[in-house]
Structure formats: structure tokens, C-alpha cells
N, C-alpha and C positions, 0 to 999 in steps of 0.2 A: 555671424546672423545675428544672435543674442542681442548686439549692440545697436546695428540697423534698426532691430523692434523696436528697441527701448528710446532711441533717439527718433523715430515715427511716432511711437505712442504721444512722446512729449510735445512734437510738433502739430500733430493731427487732434490730439485733445485739447492742448494749449490754445489753438485758436479761436474757437466760440466760445472758452472762459476768456481769454482778452477781449473779447469783442463783448462780451456781458462786463467786465471789470471797465474796461473803458466809458462802457455807457453811464454805468453808474457812478462812475468817478466824476464824470464831465457835468454828469445832470446834477450829483450830488452838491458838487464844487459851487457849482455857478448857483444854484438856486442858493445855498450856505451864503455865499461873497454877497448877493443880491438882497438879500434878507437880515443882513446883519445890524444892519443901523438899527433895524426894530427887535434884536436880540432872537428873532426866529430862528435867525442862520446859525446861532451857536451852537445847536443842538444839532441842528442837518449839520454844522461840518462834523462836529465829533461823532457821528451817526456816519458818516464819506470813510470819515479816518480809521472808523474801527470797521468796517467793510471792507476798506483796502487792507487791511491787517489780515482781515481772514483771507483774500485772495494773497497775499504776499506767502503768509505760512503753506498756501496751498501750492505754490511756485518753489516756497522751501523745498517741500516734500520731492519735487520730481526733479530741481536742479542736482540731488544727492545720485537721484540716479545717471541724471546725464553724465556729472561731473565726479563718479566715483567717490564722493568723499561724504562720510555723516551728515547730516543737513542741521547746519547752526544758525542759531536762533538768535538775535540781540536781546538783548535784556531790555523789558520796556518797565519803566520808572512808576511803580503806580503809586495814587495819590496819598500824601503822609494821612498817618493815622490821626483818625479824628477830626477828618476837613470833612467840610461841610457839604451838601449836596450838592452847589453849584460848582464848589472846586471839583469833586469825583467828575460831574459831566462834563469841565472842560479840560480833564486830564491830558487825554487824546490831542489838545491842541497845544501842550506845549513838552512834546517828547518830538526829537528832530527824527528819531525813525520811522514815525505814523507819517509825517508829509514826505518822506523820501518811500515810501510805501504808495502815495498816493500818486505820488512822480511816475514811479515806475509802471500803475496800473496805466497811466496815460500813455506813457513813451513806450509798453509793450506792446499796443497796439498796431502800429504799423511795421513792426521789426515782426509780428507775427504772423503779417499778412505775407511779408515776405518771406518767412523761414515754411511757413504753410503753402506757398505757392514752389518752392523752390522742389520742396518734400514730396508733392504733388508730381513735378515733372518726373522728378527723380525714377519714382513706381512707373507714371504713366508709359513713357518712352519704352522701357524693356518689357512693358507688357503688352503693351500693343505690337511693338516691331516683333518679338519671339511667336506670338500667337498669329500674327499675321497671317500664314499657309492655313489656318484653319477658314477664317472669315471672311481672309481674301479673296477667298473661290466664289464668293457673293459677291463681293463688291467690285471685282473686276468685270462680274458680266455687266452691272448695271448700266444703261446708257449714255452716255454724255459726262461721265466719270472720268475725273483726272487726277491721275496718281501723282505723290510727289517727285517719282524717278521720272515720268514723261515730265514735269516742268524744269527739271534742272539739265535733258534734255540725252538722260541715261537712256534711253528705248522705251517700251510698252511691252503688255503682256503680263500674264501672272508669275510667271518663272522667273523674269527681272524684277519685279516689284518683291518677290517673296524675296530673293536675293538681295536687295537692298533693305527691305524693313530688317531682316535680320542681321545683317551685318551692324545696322541700326540702333538695333536693340542689344546684341551682346556687347557693344561700343558703352551702350549708357549702362547695364547690367554690371559692368567692369568698373564705371563712374560710380553705382548709384551708391554705395555705401559712405565716397567723400562728401558727394553732395548733400546727403541725409546728416553724414556726421557734421559739417560746415553750418548747414542750416540751422540745426541744433545750438549748436556752440553758437552762430549768431545771437540767438535769442537767451540763452542762457550767461552771456557774457554781460549783459545788461542786468540780469536778475541777480548776478553773483558781485557785481558793481556796488546794487541799488541795494539791496535783501540782504545780503552777508557781509560787505565791505566793513559796517562798522560793527558788525558782530567779531569776523575776524581778528579786528582791531582792537579791541573791548578783551580779548581772551589773549592777546598776544601782550598785551600790557598787564595780564592779570600774570600769565607766566612769569614775566619781568618782575613785577611784583610780589610773587613768589617764591623767586630765583634768589632775588636780592635776601627778601626776610630770612630762605634758607643758608645762605652765606652768610648772614649773621649769624643763626642761629650757631652753624656749624664751628664759625671762629670761635664764638663763646663757649660752646661746650669743651673745643677741642683746648682753650685756652685753662678752663677748670681744670681738667684733666691732666694737663701740665703741672696746675700750679698742686694738684691734689695728688701727683707723683713725686714732686722734685721734695714736697711736706712729708711724704712716708717714706720718700728714700734716700737721695741724698744730703737732704736737710738731716734731718736722723743722725746719718753715716757721718757728716759734719761736728755735731755737737759732740757726740761720740768721740770723734778726733781729734778736739779741742780739748776733751777730757782727758785722754791718753796723754796730749802731749804735754799737760801741765803736771800731771803724775810724774812724767819723764822728768819733767824740769826738778820737782823734788826731791825724785831718789838719786837723781845726779851724785849730790855730794855725798850722801849716806849710802848707796849701794848702786853703783855703777854698770855693774851686771842687769841686776832689777831693772835697770833705768834703759839700756840697751836691749832687752827683750820687750819693752814696752813700745823704745821708739821702733823694733821690728812690726811689731802687729798695728802701730800706727802705719806704715810704710804699703802693709798690707791693705790698710783699710783704705789710704788713700787712693792705690790701686782700683780698688772694688766702687770705690764712689767715683772715677773717672771711667770706669764699664759703663758705669749705670747712666750716667750722664752723656754718655756717648749713645746709647740705646734711647734715651730720650727724645735726643738731637735728631733722630733718625724723622721723625713726625714733625722738624721745622726745617725749611731750602735749606738745604748744605750750600758751599760754595762751590761744589764739582758742577750745581743744576744749574745755578746764574752761571757760571763760567763756561763749563763745556754742554751744555744741555742734557735732554731728559735720556739718553741715549745713557751715557756713561754713569748718569746719577744711578739709574737700575741696574748697570754693571755694578756698580760699589754694593747696593740694597741687597746683588743676589750672592756678591762675596762675603758678604758679613752674617748672612742667614743661619741659621740652627739647622735647619731643614735643606737638601741635597737641592740643587736649583740649576733648571734646563731653560739656560736664555735664549730668547731668540729675537731678536731686535732686527725688522725691517725697512727701518728709515732712520735716515741721522740726521732728516731737516732741525732746524729750529721753530720752536713755534711761540706765541706769545706767553709770556711768562704766569700768567693765569693758568691758562690750560696745564702746561707743563709742570706749576706746584699741585694741582689738584689730583694729577695722574701719576707725579710722585708721591702724594701724600696716600691715593688708593693701593697703589703698591706696600707703599713701607707699612701702612695699617693690616693689610692683607697678610702681609708675611708675619708680622707678629702674633695676630689671629691664628695664620697654622702652626706657630711655634708650638702654640699654649694649649688651643685646643683639640686639633684635627687630628693629631697622632698619625700625620702623614709619614710617608718615608721619603718621598721624593713630590718637587713642586716646578709647574711649568709656567714661565712667565713668557708672554708673546708680545710683539707691541707693531702695530702695522698701520698703515692708511691706505683705506679704503676708498677711494674718490674724496669726498671731501668730508668725511670721516677719520678720526684718529682713537683706534681700538687696540686698551689694553685689555691683553686676554691672561687670565691666570686661573690654574688649575692644581686640584691636589687630588693624592688617593687615602685622604683620610676619612674618617667616619661619617662626614658631613653633618647635616642638621642646621647649617647658616643659611640664615634669612635674612631680610632688610626690615621686618617690624621694629614698629618704635618702641625700644627702649635696648636696644641690641646696638651693637658696634657695627655696622653695617651700613644703618638708617643712617650715621653721620657722614658716610664716606656716599651715599646717595645727595644728599645735600650738600656738600661739596659740589658734585658732578651737576647737580640743577645749576650751579651759581654759575656754570658755563655752557648754561645750555645741553648739558650729558643727559647720559641716563647708565642707571647700574642697572644691569642684571644677573640675577644667581640661579643657578641650578645647583641644588644640594640638598638630594633626596636623604633619607636617613641612612646607613649604610655607606654613604659616598658615591662615586667624586662628586670632589666638589670642582664647579666652573664659576666664574666670576670674572662678569666683561665691562669694562666701564667703557663709554662709546661718547667721543666729545665733537662739534663739529671744529672741523680748521679749515676753510676754504674760505 
């Protein structure tokens, strides 16, 4: 019922507003164009566009109730800083959305009439039909009065008329929500196309730009981190290994036993370096990911984790490489954080597809405290997901447990 009342308010209140807007738009535009040659029309046109913007803003507010979405307002470019009085005056004329607001004010008039009539009929017929037994006592006794049932050949008399109108009223009462909703959407579709279409496109472009910037930033941060880890770990070990082998070479002639001990130490260092390089390579897409897909790659990650992992993979489909790489990196980094910081005893990983969304859920029973604030590791994961229109959700109260959900569109 609330939906019906909101749609009714939109069409009923919007009808006189549309009439006023139509009169002001047509009069202002006609006067402005007609006097433009003597420059009087320029401020008239600018003023008309500003009035149209006011009506458009009101319509956007009503659209949020009808379409169940937050109001979206396009960006009206202001006049350049330092612009003169005339430049500021004609600034509305240079904005494309201002002309769309004006066009809406004109086209909305006939559509508002149709929506208002449909809504009025949708309410009037059920009310009149269902209340006929009350007022029909009077109308049925008026001499010469002919009721609709008589015109249709269904008989005459108060009881026949009451039954007919009650059936008609009940039928339209059932149809009323559909008619009211349809009339509201008829008008709202024009407002959405002309008043919020550009804003939605601007928002989408902004999201894509931010996503691309986030992807570039995430890749740059990952490369810097990898470079730092290699410099601080394997590179130092390799330098030490080269020194150990040089010492063993010098010892080989005069002290074979000491040379043998040095070589054994070098072999141990080599193995440790290989293990560290394998750990670093987890953040880079491995061959198993590109060859066999996300599910086997997650299984490989779970098998190498230092914390026991309960893996639940509910989809074995192949997805675009960008999506698989992003989710693999999220899982690899999260498992690394779990091992380093969570003090967890068990970790769960679930991969599932829900409609057009692919969801990776990672949980642990650790101490919690994880969040995506700037400067923390999870912020980089959020940036990676934004690059594929994904989203990262973190629930990690102090004391735990932690639940991290990565969701990306895959439809």
C-alpha cells in the first residue's frame, strides 16, 4: 500500500507542477529566442534554464521515491574563476544538462496528463464501485436515471446495479496497484532518461577512472613490495651464498674438511632461498592458475598454508584472467596475513557463484583487528578488486573472528 501511495503522490502532485513548468518553459524560451537578436533574450534564456534546473532538481527528488534509488544529480559546470559578469550570466547556456532540463519541462507535460488520468481512473473506479450500495439508494430512485448495467442489457434495479458495480470495483481494486505503478513509471522513465542519465554516465565513467587508477596503484605497490622483499631476503641470501662458495673454493686445497662444511652450509642456504622465493611467488599468478583455473590454484594455496585450511570450492568454471588473478592474489595475501598476524588455529576458504557474482569468503578464528584503512595491507586488496568492479568487505572485531569477503561480477 505504501508503494501505491508514493506513486499516487508522484503523479497527482507532479501534474500541477508539470503544468506550471510547461508554461514557464515555453513562455521563457519563446521570449528568449524572440528577443535574442537585441540581447535581451540572452538573460531570459539563462533565467529560463535556471528555472528548469529548479524543477529538474525537484523531479530528481521525487524519482528517488518512485525508483527506490538515491537521487542522482549531474554536475553543472560552474563559470571559470575570474570570469566576467556576462560570462557568468550565459554560463547556463553552455551546459548541456541545462537544455535537457528544459526539454524535460516541455515533454513532461503531456506525459504527466496521461499519468494523472490513469491514476485518477485507477482510484475513482474502485471507490465508486465499492461504495455504490451506499449512494446507489439515492441514484436508483432518480426518475429517468439510466445505469450502466441497463445500457449493457444486464437488467435493472438496485440489487442488479449494486452487484455489477461491486464486481467492477473489486476488479479495478485488484488492478489499481498495477495501473498506478505503470502510470508513475511512465512519467519517471522520461525523468530518468533526461535528468539522471548523464549523471549516471558520469558516475560510471568516474568509477571506471577510479578503478583504473586503483589497479595501477595496486600493481605499483605490489611491485615495490616484491622488489623490497627480494632485496631484503633472497638477494641478501644469494650474496651470502656467493661469499660462502668463494670461501669454500679457497679452503678446498688446504683444508678439505672445512671446505666440505662450508659447502653444506651453502646448500642449506640455497634451500632456504628457494623456499623464500616460492613464498614470494605466491603473490604472482602461478602456472597452475593460468593452466587449470582458480579452483586448483586455491587448493595449492591451501595446501602450502602454515595454518590449517578448510577449503570449500563450489564452482569449477573458468573466468576471465583478470578476475581469477585478482581473487588469487586476495587469497594469497590474506593467507599470508593470517599466518603472520592472526594467531589463528584454523582458516576457512569458500568460493561460490551467486547469480552474476563470484564470491570468495575467507575466515579465521584469530585475534581480529583487520581493516581496509589506508596504509594497511588490505587496502591494496580492495584496490585490486576495484579494478575488476569488485568489492572487499571485512568484518574483524577486536578479539576475532575475522571474515573477509571478495565479490566480483562475473556475468
